[in-house]
MIMARTI-865976 format. One record per residue: residue number from 1; residue in three letters; x, y, z of N, C-alpha, C in turn. Coordinates in Angstrom, 2 decimals. Atoms other than C-alpha are relative to their C-alpha. Layout:
% residues N
(site NUM, Ala, (X, Y, Z), (X, Y, Z), (X, Y, Z))
...
This chain:
% residues 249
(site 1, Unk, (0.92, -0.09, 0.91), (-92.67, -17.42, 0.57), (0.90, 1.43, -0.16))
(site 2, Unk, (-0.21, -1.40, 0.18), (-91.25, -14.17, -0.71), (-1.41, 1.42, 0.42))
(site 3, Unk, (0.99, -0.74, -0.69), (-93.50, -11.54, 1.40), (-0.77, 1.02, -2.02))
(site 4, Unk, (0.26, -0.55, 0.91), (-93.80, -10.06, -2.15), (-1.31, -0.15, -0.95))
(site 5, Unk, (-0.08, 1.03, 0.70), (-95.20, -12.40, -3.30), (-2.05, -0.58, 0.40))
(site 6, Unk, (1.06, 0.05, -0.66), (-98.82, -12.70, -0.82), (-0.83, 0.69, -0.95))
(site 7, Unk, (0.45, -1.11, 0.47), (-101.55, -11.15, -2.57), (-0.46, 0.51, 1.27))
(site 8, Unk, (0.44, -1.54, -1.03), (-102.90, -9.14, 0.33), (1.18, 0.46, 0.11))
(site 9, Unk, (-1.15, -0.91, 0.02), (-99.78, -8.00, 0.78), (0.25, 0.93, -1.44))
(site 10, Unk, (0.16, -0.38, 1.07), (-99.21, -7.07, -2.63), (-1.11, 0.98, -0.15))
(site 11, Unk, (1.30, -1.17, 0.24), (-102.80, -5.51, -2.89), (1.04, 1.88, 0.71))
(site 12, Unk, (0.50, -0.85, -1.03), (-101.83, -3.47, 0.11), (1.07, 1.57, -0.50))
(site 13, Unk, (-0.40, -0.26, 0.84), (-98.54, -2.73, -1.76), (-0.36, 1.62, -0.56))
(site 14, Unk, (0.99, -0.57, 1.26), (-100.86, -0.99, -4.23), (-0.34, 1.05, 0.27))
(site 15, Unk, (1.43, -1.00, -0.71), (-103.22, 0.77, -2.04), (0.92, 1.00, 0.41))
(site 16, Unk, (-0.91, -1.02, -0.90), (-99.97, 2.71, 0.07), (0.65, 0.58, -1.57))
(site 17, Unk, (-0.45, -0.71, 2.15), (-98.69, 3.33, -3.95), (0.28, 1.75, -0.10))
(site 18, Unk, (0.29, -0.43, 0.10), (-97.87, 6.72, -3.85), (-0.12, 1.53, -1.45))
(site 19, Unk, (0.21, 0.03, 2.13), (-98.44, 9.28, -7.75), (1.32, 0.23, -0.01))
(site 20, Unk, (-1.66, 0.71, 1.31), (-95.08, 9.12, -9.88), (-0.02, 1.97, 0.80))
(site 21, Unk, (-0.56, -1.19, -0.52), (-92.93, 11.97, -8.15), (0.00, 0.38, 0.81))
(site 22, Unk, (0.63, -0.20, -1.84), (-94.36, 11.84, -4.36), (0.63, -1.23, 0.84))
(site 23, Unk, (-0.06, 0.74, -0.79), (-93.00, 9.99, -1.81), (0.11, 0.16, 1.62))
(site 24, Unk, (0.35, 0.12, -1.64), (-93.80, 8.44, 2.11), (0.84, -0.25, 0.21))
(site 25, Unk, (-1.19, -0.55, -1.26), (-91.95, 8.99, 5.01), (0.94, -1.58, -0.32))
(site 26, Unk, (-0.15, 0.80, 0.53), (-91.39, 5.18, 4.47), (1.30, -0.01, -1.38))
(site 27, Unk, (-1.21, 0.17, 0.85), (-89.35, 5.58, 1.53), (0.70, 0.87, 0.31))
(site 28, Unk, (-0.48, -0.72, -0.52), (-87.46, 8.50, 3.12), (0.49, -1.34, 0.62))
(site 29, Unk, (0.19, 1.13, -1.81), (-87.21, 5.91, 6.70), (1.17, -0.94, -1.22))
(site 30, Unk, (-0.41, 2.04, 0.44), (-85.42, 2.62, 4.22), (1.50, 0.77, -0.36))
(site 31, Unk, (-2.09, -0.54, 0.69), (-82.08, 4.75, 2.39), (0.55, -0.04, 0.92))
(site 32, Unk, (-1.38, -0.65, -0.90), (-81.06, 5.55, 5.40), (-0.17, -0.58, 1.50))
(site 33, Unk, (0.44, 0.76, -0.51), (-82.60, 2.50, 7.76), (-0.29, 0.45, 0.85))
(site 34, Unk, (0.78, -1.31, -1.29), (-84.54, 5.35, 10.29), (-1.28, -0.88, -0.01))
(site 35, Unk, (1.67, 0.48, 0.19), (-87.62, 4.54, 10.82), (-1.19, 1.08, -0.18))
(site 36, Unk, (0.74, -0.76, 0.64), (-90.89, 6.14, 9.67), (0.19, 1.23, 1.09))
(site 37, Unk, (-0.27, -1.05, -0.70), (-91.15, 8.39, 13.15), (1.03, 0.39, -0.07))
(site 38, Unk, (-1.65, -0.69, 0.56), (-87.53, 9.36, 12.89), (-0.67, 1.26, -1.07))
(site 39, Unk, (0.28, -0.53, 0.69), (-88.54, 10.97, 9.69), (-0.87, 1.34, 0.20))
(site 40, Unk, (1.32, -0.39, -0.06), (-91.67, 12.26, 10.58), (0.33, 1.27, 1.30))
(site 41, Unk, (-0.65, -0.88, -0.52), (-89.44, 13.98, 13.59), (0.73, 0.73, -0.66))
(site 42, Unk, (-1.22, -1.00, 0.34), (-86.83, 15.64, 11.86), (-0.89, 0.68, -0.92))
(site 43, Unk, (0.62, -1.36, 0.17), (-89.68, 17.65, 9.68), (-0.80, 0.65, 1.12))
(site 44, Unk, (-0.18, -0.46, -0.91), (-90.77, 18.71, 12.99), (0.86, 0.66, 0.33))
(site 45, Unk, (-1.10, -1.54, -0.35), (-87.65, 20.23, 13.94), (0.25, 0.37, -1.02))
(site 46, Unk, (-0.01, -1.30, 0.61), (-87.64, 22.32, 11.06), (1.50, -1.11, -1.81))
(site 47, Unk, (-1.52, 0.47, 0.89), (-84.40, 19.73, 9.22), (-0.69, -0.64, -1.16))
(site 48, Unk, (0.52, 0.51, 1.71), (-86.73, 18.72, 6.46), (-0.84, 1.25, -0.61))
(site 49, Unk, (1.29, -0.99, 0.72), (-89.42, 21.16, 4.46), (-1.17, -0.70, 0.30))
(site 50, Unk, (0.91, 0.00, -0.44), (-92.68, 21.14, 5.70), (-0.77, -1.25, -1.01))
(site 51, Unk, (0.52, 1.07, 0.75), (-94.16, 18.00, 3.90), (-1.92, 0.15, -0.78))
(site 52, Unk, (1.06, -0.18, -0.31), (-97.62, 18.28, 1.67), (-0.88, -0.85, 1.07))
(site 53, Unk, (1.03, 1.02, -0.65), (-100.64, 16.67, 3.09), (-1.58, -0.83, -1.49))
(site 54, Unk, (1.26, 0.56, 0.44), (-103.31, 14.23, 1.20), (-1.19, 0.37, 0.66))
(site 55, Unk, (1.56, -0.43, -0.53), (-107.00, 14.55, 1.96), (0.02, -0.73, 0.84))
(site 56, Unk, (-0.19, 1.52, -0.84), (-106.55, 11.55, 3.98), (1.32, 0.70, 0.63))
(site 57, Unk, (-0.26, -1.01, 0.20), (-104.13, 13.77, 5.69), (1.49, -0.69, 0.06))
(site 58, Unk, (-1.76, 1.27, -0.07), (-100.79, 11.32, 5.00), (0.78, 1.27, -0.66))
(site 59, Unk, (-1.20, -0.76, 1.37), (-97.62, 13.37, 4.06), (0.25, -0.65, -0.69))
(site 60, Unk, (-0.54, 0.59, 0.99), (-96.31, 13.22, 1.26), (1.43, 1.06, -1.24))
(site 61, Unk, (-1.58, -0.58, 0.42), (-92.11, 13.85, 0.04), (0.59, 0.24, -1.14))
(site 62, Unk, (-1.03, 0.00, 1.54), (-90.37, 14.59, -2.81), (1.21, -0.06, 0.30))
(site 63, Unk, (-1.79, -0.17, -0.45), (-86.81, 14.58, -3.78), (0.76, 0.76, 0.45))
(site 64, Unk, (-0.86, -0.77, -0.63), (-86.21, 17.56, -2.22), (0.11, -0.17, 1.22))
(site 65, Unk, (-0.88, 0.68, -0.66), (-86.64, 16.25, 0.83), (0.72, -0.98, 0.09))
(site 66, Unk, (-1.26, 1.77, 0.89), (-84.65, 12.89, -0.05), (0.84, 0.28, -0.44))
(site 67, Unk, (-1.22, -0.63, -0.40), (-82.32, 15.51, 0.04), (0.19, 0.88, 1.09))
(site 68, Unk, (-0.74, -1.07, -1.33), (-82.02, 17.46, 2.47), (-0.51, -0.74, 1.27))
(site 69, Unk, (-0.24, 1.19, -1.23), (-82.41, 14.15, 4.79), (1.47, -0.50, -0.48))
(site 70, Unk, (-1.13, 0.29, 0.68), (-79.26, 12.78, 2.69), (0.87, 1.15, 0.77))
(site 71, Unk, (-0.68, -1.42, -0.31), (-77.77, 17.05, 3.38), (0.29, -0.72, 1.75))
(site 72, Unk, (-0.26, 0.03, -0.83), (-78.85, 16.51, 6.75), (1.15, -1.77, 1.33))
(site 73, Unk, (-1.33, 1.58, -0.31), (-77.15, 12.68, 7.86), (1.89, 0.69, -0.37))
(site 74, Unk, (-1.16, 0.01, 0.91), (-74.16, 13.64, 5.71), (0.71, 0.82, 0.75))
(site 75, Unk, (-0.58, -1.34, -0.82), (-73.77, 17.06, 7.66), (0.75, -0.48, 2.37))
(site 76, Unk, (0.41, 0.11, -1.29), (-74.52, 15.21, 11.34), (1.87, -0.42, 0.61))
(site 77, Unk, (-0.86, 0.99, -0.51), (-70.99, 12.93, 11.27), (1.06, 1.33, -0.14))
(site 78, Unk, (-1.06, -0.91, 0.30), (-68.93, 16.15, 11.01), (-0.14, 1.50, 1.14))
(site 79, Unk, (1.15, -1.24, -0.85), (-71.08, 19.18, 12.49), (-0.73, 0.01, 1.60))
(site 80, Unk, (0.71, 0.54, -1.85), (-72.41, 17.09, 16.13), (-2.00, 0.86, -1.87))
(site 81, Unk, (1.11, 0.58, 0.12), (-76.09, 16.45, 15.42), (-0.58, 2.05, 0.50))
(site 82, Unk, (0.27, -1.75, -0.36), (-76.71, 20.97, 17.05), (0.26, 0.40, -1.56))
(site 83, Unk, (0.07, -0.91, 0.91), (-75.33, 21.84, 14.33), (-0.49, -0.18, -1.30))
(site 84, Unk, (1.03, 1.18, 0.36), (-76.23, 19.60, 12.14), (-1.98, 0.80, -0.88))
(site 85, Unk, (1.86, -0.42, -1.03), (-80.12, 20.68, 13.05), (0.54, 1.73, -0.41))
(site 86, Unk, (0.51, -1.28, 0.21), (-79.61, 24.44, 12.26), (0.58, 0.07, -1.44))
(site 87, Unk, (-0.68, 0.04, 1.81), (-77.29, 24.07, 8.86), (-1.82, 0.05, -0.53))
(site 88, Unk, (1.61, 0.17, 1.07), (-80.94, 22.81, 7.65), (-0.81, 0.38, 0.49))
(site 89, Unk, (1.75, -0.81, -0.16), (-83.10, 24.90, 9.62), (0.41, 1.80, -0.72))
(site 90, Unk, (0.12, -1.09, 0.89), (-81.51, 27.68, 7.85), (0.14, -0.09, -1.50))
(site 91, Unk, (0.23, 0.21, 1.25), (-81.05, 26.21, 5.00), (-1.50, -0.83, -0.88))
(site 92, Unk, (1.28, 0.73, 0.25), (-84.48, 25.33, 4.69), (-1.32, 2.03, 0.03))
(site 93, Unk, (0.65, -1.58, -0.20), (-85.70, 29.24, 5.75), (-0.37, 0.84, -0.60))
(site 94, Unk, (-0.70, -1.00, 1.36), (-83.96, 30.20, 2.53), (1.45, 1.01, 0.80))
(site 95, Unk, (-0.78, -0.47, -0.76), (-81.08, 31.86, 5.19), (1.52, -0.90, -1.14))
(site 96, Unk, (-1.44, 1.08, 0.38), (-77.92, 29.98, 2.61), (0.64, 0.51, 1.00))
(site 97, Unk, (-1.05, -0.19, -1.10), (-75.61, 32.78, 4.45), (-0.16, -0.38, 1.25))
(site 98, Unk, (-0.63, 0.14, -2.13), (-75.86, 31.86, 7.97), (-0.38, -1.67, -0.13))
(site 99, Unk, (-0.26, 1.61, 0.02), (-75.85, 28.13, 7.04), (1.70, -0.50, -0.25))
(site 100, Unk, (-1.06, 0.22, 0.17), (-73.12, 28.92, 5.63), (1.45, 1.03, 1.25))
(site 101, Unk, (-0.26, -0.28, -1.21), (-72.01, 30.94, 8.67), (0.28, -0.99, 0.74))
(site 102, Unk, (0.33, 1.36, -1.73), (-72.58, 27.80, 11.11), (1.30, -0.90, -0.85))
(site 103, Unk, (-1.24, 1.04, 1.08), (-69.90, 25.49, 8.48), (0.71, 1.06, 0.35))
(site 104, Unk, (-1.31, -1.29, 0.11), (-67.68, 28.48, 8.30), (0.94, -0.49, 1.25))
(site 105, Unk, (-0.08, 0.26, -0.90), (-67.52, 28.29, 12.02), (0.46, -1.31, 1.13))
(site 106, Unk, (-0.34, 1.47, -0.34), (-67.28, 24.58, 12.75), (1.39, -0.37, -1.01))
(site 107, Unk, (-1.34, 0.04, 0.56), (-64.02, 24.69, 9.96), (0.54, 0.67, 0.76))
(site 108, Unk, (-1.30, -0.64, -1.12), (-62.58, 27.31, 12.51), (0.41, -1.00, 1.38))
(site 109, Unk, (-0.22, 0.62, -1.65), (-63.26, 24.97, 15.94), (1.10, -0.97, -1.42))
(site 110, Unk, (-0.71, 0.68, 0.46), (-61.65, 22.52, 13.60), (1.70, 0.02, -0.41))
(site 111, Unk, (-1.66, -0.58, 0.11), (-58.20, 24.18, 12.54), (-0.12, 0.26, 1.13))
(site 112, Unk, (-1.16, -0.24, -1.59), (-57.96, 25.53, 15.78), (0.13, -1.36, 1.33))
(site 113, Unk, (-0.41, 0.74, -0.70), (-58.02, 22.12, 17.34), (1.48, -0.71, -0.02))
(site 114, Unk, (-0.83, 0.47, 1.05), (-55.79, 21.19, 14.52), (1.90, 0.88, 0.89))
(site 115, Unk, (-0.90, -0.75, -0.43), (-53.63, 23.79, 15.97), (0.41, 0.15, 1.58))
(site 116, Unk, (0.29, 0.53, -1.08), (-54.42, 22.41, 19.43), (0.82, -0.83, 0.59))
(site 117, Unk, (-0.42, 1.27, -0.67), (-52.69, 19.10, 19.08), (1.31, 0.07, -0.35))
(site 118, Unk, (-1.37, -0.47, 0.39), (-49.53, 20.85, 17.01), (0.15, 0.26, 1.48))
(site 119, Unk, (-0.57, -0.94, -0.97), (-48.81, 22.72, 20.14), (-0.29, -0.92, 1.24))
(site 120, Unk, (-0.45, 0.98, -0.49), (-49.41, 20.18, 22.38), (0.68, -1.37, 0.03))
(site 121, Unk, (-1.46, 0.53, 0.37), (-46.99, 17.59, 20.53), (0.93, 0.54, 0.32))
(site 122, Unk, (-1.44, -0.41, 0.18), (-44.21, 19.75, 20.43), (0.09, 0.19, 1.59))
(site 123, Unk, (-0.87, -0.17, -1.29), (-45.03, 20.73, 24.69), (0.23, -1.08, 0.89))
(site 124, Unk, (-0.55, 1.41, -0.32), (-44.74, 17.28, 25.46), (1.44, -0.90, -0.30))
(site 125, Unk, (-1.15, 0.86, 0.36), (-41.54, 16.46, 23.20), (0.98, 0.70, 1.01))
(site 126, Unk, (-1.23, -0.86, -0.44), (-39.68, 19.46, 25.52), (-0.71, 0.13, 1.17))
(site 127, Unk, (0.16, 0.36, -1.56), (-41.09, 18.37, 28.82), (1.22, 0.01, 1.22))
(site 128, Unk, (-1.30, 0.73, -1.03), (-38.48, 18.01, 31.33), (-0.53, -0.50, 1.99))
(site 129, Unk, (0.10, 0.24, -1.40), (-39.01, 17.16, 35.57), (-0.94, 0.96, 0.44))
(site 130, Unk, (0.49, -1.30, -0.39), (-41.07, 18.89, 37.26), (0.27, 0.65, 0.57))
(site 131, Unk, (-0.43, -0.78, -1.85), (-39.71, 21.13, 40.29), (-0.74, 0.27, 0.76))
(site 132, Unk, (0.87, -0.22, -1.66), (-41.65, 22.19, 43.24), (-0.91, 1.29, -0.46))
(site 133, Unk, (1.08, -1.19, 0.27), (-44.60, 24.51, 42.87), (1.20, 1.57, -0.08))
(site 134, Unk, (-0.37, -0.98, -0.62), (-43.36, 28.28, 42.22), (-1.00, 0.58, 0.78))
(site 135, Unk, (0.63, -0.73, -1.45), (-44.37, 30.56, 44.86), (-1.19, 1.11, -1.41))
(site 136, Unk, (1.67, -1.03, 1.19), (-47.96, 32.78, 43.20), (-0.24, -0.98, -0.96))
(site 137, Unk, (1.11, 0.23, 0.83), (-50.25, 31.40, 40.23), (-0.77, 1.42, 0.34))
(site 138, Unk, (0.75, -0.89, 0.12), (-53.38, 32.09, 40.06), (-0.89, -0.49, 0.38))
(site 139, Unk, (1.12, 0.81, -0.49), (-56.32, 31.42, 41.05), (-1.78, -0.17, -0.72))
(site 140, Unk, (1.26, 1.07, 0.86), (-59.97, 29.00, 39.74), (-0.22, 1.06, -0.48))
(site 141, Unk, (1.11, -1.12, 0.99), (-61.70, 32.46, 38.43), (0.29, -0.35, -1.17))
(site 142, Unk, (-1.21, -0.18, 1.05), (-59.26, 33.60, 36.29), (0.44, -1.59, -1.20))
(site 143, Unk, (-0.51, 1.10, 1.15), (-57.77, 30.13, 34.84), (-1.22, -1.17, -0.35))
(site 144, Unk, (1.14, 0.05, 0.91), (-61.34, 29.07, 34.15), (-0.52, 0.58, -1.27))
(site 145, Unk, (0.35, -1.04, 1.52), (-62.33, 31.71, 32.17), (1.17, 0.20, -0.87))
(site 146, Unk, (-0.95, -0.34, 1.28), (-58.96, 31.77, 30.15), (-0.35, -1.47, -0.96))
(site 147, Unk, (0.02, 1.17, 0.54), (-59.76, 27.78, 29.18), (-1.17, 0.09, -0.25))
(site 148, Unk, (1.82, -0.44, -0.03), (-63.73, 29.07, 28.81), (-0.74, -1.12, 0.26))
(site 149, Unk, (1.44, 1.15, -1.80), (-65.05, 26.17, 32.19), (0.21, 0.54, 0.91))
(site 150, Unk, (0.50, -0.37, -1.44), (-66.79, 26.34, 34.75), (1.03, -0.11, 1.34))
(site 151, Unk, (-0.58, 0.15, -1.08), (-64.56, 26.89, 38.17), (-0.64, -1.61, 0.55))
(site 152, Unk, (0.64, 1.46, -0.82), (-66.86, 23.87, 39.28), (0.79, -1.20, -0.85))
(site 153, Unk, (-1.22, 0.57, 0.52), (-64.75, 22.10, 35.98), (0.94, -0.66, 0.70))
(site 154, Unk, (-1.52, -0.38, -0.17), (-61.66, 22.72, 37.31), (-0.37, -0.94, 1.57))
(site 155, Unk, (0.12, 1.19, -1.24), (-63.12, 20.73, 40.68), (0.00, -0.79, 0.47))
(site 156, Unk, (0.40, 1.38, 0.90), (-64.28, 17.96, 39.32), (1.66, 0.01, -0.15))
(site 157, Unk, (-0.85, -0.09, 0.38), (-61.23, 17.91, 37.56), (1.08, -0.36, 1.08))
(site 158, Unk, (-1.07, 0.58, -1.93), (-58.89, 18.26, 41.27), (-0.36, -1.68, 0.28))
(site 159, Unk, (-0.47, 1.46, -0.89), (-60.77, 15.11, 42.41), (-0.07, -0.84, -0.76))
(site 160, Unk, (-0.60, 1.38, 0.95), (-59.83, 13.05, 39.75), (1.38, 0.26, -0.20))
(site 161, Unk, (-0.92, -0.09, -0.06), (-56.78, 14.44, 40.39), (1.17, 0.54, -1.24))
(site 162, Unk, (-0.89, -0.21, 0.89), (-55.79, 15.49, 36.93), (0.68, 1.55, 0.01))
(site 163, Unk, (-1.08, -1.74, 0.47), (-54.57, 19.11, 38.29), (0.49, -0.14, 1.74))
(site 164, Unk, (-0.02, 0.07, -1.37), (-53.55, 19.19, 42.23), (0.89, 1.38, 0.16))
(site 165, Unk, (-0.20, -1.69, -0.89), (-53.42, 23.27, 42.97), (0.65, -0.35, 1.15))
(site 166, Unk, (-0.35, 0.47, -1.43), (-51.83, 24.12, 46.61), (-0.91, 1.18, 0.19))
(site 167, Unk, (0.77, -1.42, -0.37), (-54.02, 26.27, 48.79), (0.43, 1.11, 0.69))
(site 168, Unk, (-1.12, -1.14, -0.26), (-52.93, 29.62, 49.61), (-0.47, 0.10, 1.86))
(site 169, Unk, (0.13, 0.43, -1.16), (-52.23, 29.31, 53.48), (-1.32, 1.43, 0.94))
(site 170, Unk, (1.24, -1.04, -0.96), (-54.08, 32.66, 54.92), (-1.40, 0.10, -0.57))
(site 171, Unk, (1.29, 0.22, 0.54), (-57.70, 32.21, 52.21), (0.06, -1.11, 0.35))
(site 172, Unk, (0.31, 1.15, 0.48), (-57.39, 28.59, 51.59), (-0.38, 0.41, -1.48))
(site 173, Unk, (0.13, -0.36, 0.93), (-58.14, 29.95, 48.36), (0.83, -1.34, -1.19))
(site 174, Unk, (-0.58, 0.28, 1.37), (-56.99, 27.52, 45.35), (1.01, 0.63, -0.64))
(site 175, Unk, (-0.72, -1.46, 1.43), (-53.95, 28.96, 43.21), (1.10, -1.32, -1.26))
(site 176, Unk, (-0.50, 0.78, -0.18), (-52.80, 26.86, 41.20), (1.09, 0.73, -1.20))
(site 177, Unk, (-0.72, -0.03, 0.61), (-49.27, 26.79, 39.10), (0.61, 0.27, -1.20))
(site 178, Unk, (-0.40, 0.57, 1.06), (-47.28, 27.23, 35.67), (-0.46, -1.75, -0.42))
(site 179, Unk, (0.50, 1.47, 1.16), (-47.44, 23.63, 34.84), (-1.69, -0.56, 1.43))
(site 180, Unk, (1.44, 0.32, 0.11), (-51.36, 22.94, 36.88), (-0.46, 1.02, -1.15))
(site 181, Unk, (0.80, -0.75, 0.87), (-51.68, 25.88, 34.55), (-0.18, -1.68, -1.83))
(site 182, Unk, (0.18, 0.88, 0.86), (-50.46, 23.11, 31.92), (-0.66, -0.53, 0.30))
(site 183, Unk, (0.64, 1.59, -0.16), (-51.92, 19.94, 33.08), (-2.02, 0.17, -0.39))
(site 184, Unk, (0.99, -0.43, 0.51), (-54.97, 21.78, 32.73), (-0.58, 0.18, -1.08))
(site 185, Unk, (-0.51, -0.53, 1.68), (-54.28, 22.88, 29.24), (-0.31, -1.60, -0.69))
(site 186, Unk, (0.38, 1.58, 1.13), (-54.32, 19.35, 28.20), (-1.04, -0.89, 0.05))
(site 187, Unk, (1.15, 1.05, -0.37), (-56.67, 17.74, 30.40), (-1.77, 0.87, -0.63))
(site 188, Unk, (1.06, -0.04, 0.72), (-59.02, 20.26, 28.66), (-0.33, -0.10, -1.16))
(site 189, Unk, (0.58, 0.43, 1.52), (-58.23, 19.44, 25.25), (-0.55, -1.70, -0.77))
(site 190, Unk, (0.82, 1.78, 0.08), (-58.40, 15.35, 26.18), (-1.29, 0.09, -0.27))
(site 191, Unk, (2.06, 0.59, -0.06), (-61.82, 15.87, 27.06), (-0.55, 1.16, -1.10))
(site 192, Unk, (0.41, -0.47, 1.16), (-62.67, 17.94, 23.85), (-0.08, -1.13, -1.23))
(site 193, Unk, (-0.50, 1.39, 0.86), (-60.84, 14.57, 22.18), (-0.59, -0.61, 0.09))
(site 194, Unk, (1.39, 1.03, -0.56), (-64.05, 13.21, 23.87), (0.97, -1.94, 0.47))
(site 195, Unk, (-0.21, 0.50, -1.19), (-61.43, 11.72, 26.14), (-0.89, 0.21, 1.33))
(site 196, Unk, (-0.01, 0.15, -1.55), (-62.71, 10.57, 29.55), (1.08, 0.13, 1.09))
(site 197, Unk, (-1.04, -0.94, -1.36), (-61.59, 12.04, 33.24), (1.22, -1.37, -0.21))
(site 198, Unk, (-0.26, 1.08, 0.79), (-60.81, 8.22, 33.53), (1.55, -0.60, -0.61))
(site 199, Unk, (-1.52, 0.58, 1.27), (-58.38, 7.88, 30.55), (0.56, 1.60, 0.16))
(site 200, Unk, (-1.58, -1.08, -0.79), (-56.58, 11.13, 31.37), (1.23, 0.55, 1.23))
(site 201, Unk, (-1.43, -0.12, -1.95), (-55.04, 10.73, 35.23), (0.24, -0.17, -0.61))
(site 202, Unk, (-1.24, 1.37, 0.68), (-52.76, 8.21, 33.41), (0.75, 1.15, -0.56))
(site 203, Unk, (-0.77, -1.28, 0.57), (-51.54, 10.84, 31.13), (0.26, 1.10, 0.15))
(site 204, Unk, (0.02, -1.33, -0.31), (-51.73, 13.97, 32.75), (1.38, 0.05, 1.04))
(site 205, Unk, (-0.89, 0.54, -0.99), (-49.47, 11.67, 35.53), (2.17, 0.02, -0.84))
(site 206, Unk, (-1.35, 0.58, 1.11), (-47.10, 10.27, 33.01), (0.28, 1.71, -0.68))
(site 207, Unk, (-1.42, -1.95, 0.03), (-46.11, 14.65, 32.08), (0.33, 0.19, 1.21))
(site 208, Unk, (0.11, -0.64, -1.13), (-45.94, 15.37, 35.10), (1.28, -0.55, 0.45))
(site 209, Unk, (-1.19, 0.09, 0.02), (-42.95, 13.05, 35.71), (0.70, -0.21, -0.80))
(site 210, Unk, (-0.85, -0.23, 1.42), (-42.01, 13.40, 32.30), (0.83, -1.90, 0.10))
(site 211, Unk, (-0.23, 1.78, 0.33), (-40.90, 9.40, 32.43), (0.12, -0.51, -1.86))
(site 212, Unk, (-0.24, 0.56, 1.12), (-41.31, 9.12, 29.02), (-1.56, 0.28, -1.14))
(site 213, Unk, (0.81, -0.90, 0.41), (-44.07, 10.10, 26.19), (-0.57, -1.37, -0.76))
(site 214, Unk, (0.15, 0.99, -0.14), (-44.84, 6.42, 25.38), (-1.26, -0.11, 0.30))
(site 215, Unk, (0.89, 0.59, -0.17), (-47.96, 6.11, 26.62), (-0.92, 0.79, -0.35))
(site 216, Unk, (0.28, -1.10, 0.40), (-49.09, 9.63, 24.97), (-0.31, -0.36, -1.55))
(site 217, Unk, (-0.21, -0.17, 1.69), (-48.53, 8.70, 21.35), (-1.53, -1.04, -0.70))
(site 218, Unk, (0.34, 0.39, 0.19), (-50.88, 6.65, 21.06), (-1.89, 0.55, 0.18))
(site 219, Unk, (1.47, -0.67, 0.06), (-53.83, 8.71, 22.26), (0.04, 1.18, -0.82))
(site 220, Unk, (-0.09, -0.94, 0.80), (-52.38, 11.67, 20.12), (-0.36, -0.89, -1.33))
(site 221, Unk, (0.77, 0.66, 1.59), (-52.55, 9.39, 17.16), (-1.61, -0.25, -0.46))
(site 222, Unk, (1.23, 0.54, 0.37), (-56.08, 8.30, 17.65), (-0.46, 1.77, 0.31))
(site 223, Unk, (0.29, -1.36, 0.52), (-56.78, 12.54, 18.36), (0.37, 0.12, -1.76))
(site 224, Unk, (-0.37, -0.42, 1.36), (-54.98, 12.59, 15.00), (-1.30, -0.22, -0.89))
(site 225, Unk, (1.36, 0.41, 0.70), (-57.65, 10.45, 13.19), (-1.39, 0.79, 0.04))
(site 226, Unk, (1.32, -0.45, -0.21), (-60.56, 11.81, 14.90), (0.24, 1.01, -0.96))
(site 227, Unk, (-0.16, -1.18, 1.01), (-59.72, 15.22, 13.35), (0.34, -0.25, -1.52))
(site 228, Unk, (-0.14, -0.51, 2.07), (-58.70, 14.39, 9.59), (-1.49, -0.94, 0.23))
(site 229, Unk, (1.44, 0.49, 0.43), (-62.19, 11.82, 10.22), (-1.03, 0.69, -0.19))
(site 230, Unk, (1.24, -1.07, 0.55), (-64.18, 14.76, 10.54), (0.58, 1.17, -1.30))
(site 231, Unk, (-0.13, -0.47, 1.02), (-62.42, 16.83, 8.38), (-0.13, -0.92, -1.90))
(site 232, Unk, (0.50, 0.59, 1.05), (-63.24, 14.16, 5.68), (-1.31, 0.27, -0.81))
(site 233, Unk, (1.30, -0.51, -0.31), (-66.94, 14.11, 6.87), (-0.65, 1.51, -0.04))
(site 234, Unk, (0.37, -1.27, -0.66), (-67.18, 17.95, 6.95), (0.30, -0.42, -2.08))
(site 235, Unk, (0.15, -0.17, 2.03), (-66.45, 17.73, 2.36), (-1.15, -0.71, 0.07))
(site 236, Unk, (1.57, 0.37, 0.49), (-68.98, 15.06, 2.34), (-0.93, 0.69, 0.81))
(site 237, Unk, (1.11, -0.68, -0.22), (-71.38, 16.68, 4.57), (-0.08, 1.98, -1.12))
(site 238, Unk, (0.09, -1.72, 0.92), (-70.51, 20.07, 1.85), (-0.85, -0.46, -0.89))
(site 239, Unk, (0.73, 0.21, 1.03), (-71.79, 18.07, -0.75), (-0.90, -0.13, -0.04))
(site 240, Unk, (1.45, -0.33, 0.50), (-74.49, 17.08, -0.28), (-0.87, 1.21, 0.84))
(site 241, Unk, (0.77, -0.63, -0.08), (-75.69, 19.92, 0.86), (-0.24, 1.24, -0.53))
(site 242, Unk, (-0.15, -0.34, 0.43), (-74.56, 21.83, -1.51), (-0.81, -0.77, -1.33))
(site 243, Unk, (1.42, 0.19, 0.47), (-77.38, 19.68, -3.40), (-0.55, -0.04, -0.07))
(site 244, Unk, (1.74, 0.19, -0.19), (-79.85, 20.07, -1.74), (-0.08, 1.63, -0.65))
(site 245, Unk, (0.58, -1.63, 0.33), (-79.32, 24.26, -2.15), (-0.12, -0.18, -1.30))
(site 246, Unk, (0.71, -0.34, 1.06), (-79.82, 23.23, -5.93), (-1.50, -0.09, -0.04))
(site 247, Unk, (1.97, 0.67, 0.58), (-83.15, 22.33, -5.40), (-0.62, 0.73, 1.00))
(site 248, Unk, (0.49, -0.84, -1.04), (-83.54, 25.53, -2.75), (0.15, 1.36, -1.08))
(site 249, Unk, (0.07, -0.71, 0.40), (-82.34, 27.83, -5.18), (-1.36, 0.94, -1.74))
C-alpha cells in the first residue's frame, strides 16, 4: 500500500506541514539525500543561517536556507569541506569580501597545481639516467622548508623509499642531492594529487632509472582529470553561491 494513502500517515503529514513559505529540516534534507541531523549540524556550524523557531521549539527554514545548503554542497567538491564551510560562514555574516577572498585562494591553488603538473610533465620528458650523487647537497631542514612540509614527513618518505639521502660521514646528518630534491618535489606533488605512498614509490623508482615514462602516463592523465574536475566543480559552486548571495543582498 502507498504510505501516503494510510489514514494515520496522512494525518501525521498534515499535522507537520509548515505554514506557506516555511520549510522543515526534513524538507531541506530530502532534496540532497541527507539526514535531518546533518541539516541541524550545518546550521550549528554556521553553514546555514540561524533558523527561526516555532512556539514549540521546532526549527523552521525558508528558501534562503535551502539555497544556502545548495551553495555549500556545490562548493565542497571544488574547495573542500573546510574552505566551503569558511566561505558560507563569511557569507552568512555579511562578509562577502572575505568569502570571495577564500574563493580566490582556491583558484590560485588550482592554478599553481596546474603549473606544477606542467612542470612535472616537462621534467619527466627530459629525464636522463642518474649518475652517482654529486658531492654537497642540502640538509633536511632547508628542503622541508622549501617544500612547505615537516622534516618528519621527509623521514617518512625515506622509510617508504621515495627519497634516498646519503649520510654525512662526519655528522650523520641526511644530505639530499639534486636528484633527491627532484624526487622529493615529485613525491610532494603526487601526494597533493591524492596518491598514496605505496602508489608513488614505483613511480619514483621509474624516474630514477629513467627506463621509460609509460608507468607515469596514467598517473599524469588522472592528475589532469582531477584538476579539470575541480575546476568545473568550482564553476558550479560559484554559480550556487552567487544565487545565495542574491538572498543576502
